C-alpha positions in Angstrom: -1.1 -5.6 -16.3 0.1 -6.9 -19.2 4.0 -7.0 -18.1 2.9 -8.0 -14.7 1.3 -11.0 -16.0 4.0 -12.0 -19.0 6.2 -11.9 -15.9 4.7 -14.1 -13.5 3.8 -16.6 -16.3 8.0 -16.4 -16.7 8.5 -16.6 -13.2 6.8 -19.6 -12.5 8.0 -21.1 -16.1 11.4 -20.9 -14.9 10.6 -21.7 -11.8 8.7 -25.4 -12.7 11.6 -26.3 -14.7 14.9 -25.9 -12.2 12.4 -27.3 -9.5 13.7 -30.3 -8.3 10.4 -32.0 -7.6 8.3 -34.9 -8.5 5.6 -34.6 -12.2 2.3 -34.6 -9.9 4.0 -32.2 -7.4 4.6 -30.5 -10.3 1.0 -30.3 -12.2 -0.5 -29.5 -8.4 2.3 -26.4 -7.9 1.2 -25.5 -11.5 -2.4 -25.7 -10.7 -2.2 -23.9 -8.0 -0.5 -21.1 -9.9 -2.9 -21.0 -12.4 -5.3 -20.3 -10.2 -4.2 -17.7 -8.4 -3.4 -15.8 -11.7 -6.6 -16.4 -12.9 -8.1 -14.7 -9.8 -5.6 -12.2 -10.0 -6.6 -11.6 -13.7 -10.1 -11.5 -13.1 -9.8 -8.8 -10.2 -7.7 -6.6 -12.6 -10.6 -6.6 -14.9 -13.2 -6.1 -12.1 -11.1 -2.9 -11.2 -10.3 -1.4 -15.1 -14.1 -2.3 -15.4 -15.0 -0.6 -13.1 -12.6 2.8 -13.7 -13.9 2.4 -16.9 -17.5 2.8 -15.6 -17.0 5.3 -13.1 -15.4 7.4 -16.2 -17.7 6.8 -18.5 -20.6 7.6 -16.0 -18.5 11.6 -15.1 -18.5 11.9 -18.8 -22.1 11.7 -19.6 -23.0 13.7 -16.4 -20.1 16.4 -17.8 -22.0 16.5 -21.3 -25.3 16.6 -20.0 -24.5 19.9 -18.1 -23.1 21.6 -20.6 -26.0 20.3 -22.8 -28.3 22.1 -20.4 -26.1 24.8 -19.9 -26.2 26.2 -23.5 -30.0 25.2 -24.3 
């Protein structure tokens, strides 16, 4: 995930450096890309959070099953 975000940032930066656009067009493109990156990061965080929550729930259930078996 970190590599994907870093690659996106580097690619966007290089694209802006070599793009023959006016300053306002470049700022607009940069703003759009930053918004897209923010949405991508938020979605990645949401998915990771769901995964961790699911694993924690499974671990709690497994612990409860073992505890009940030994009692």
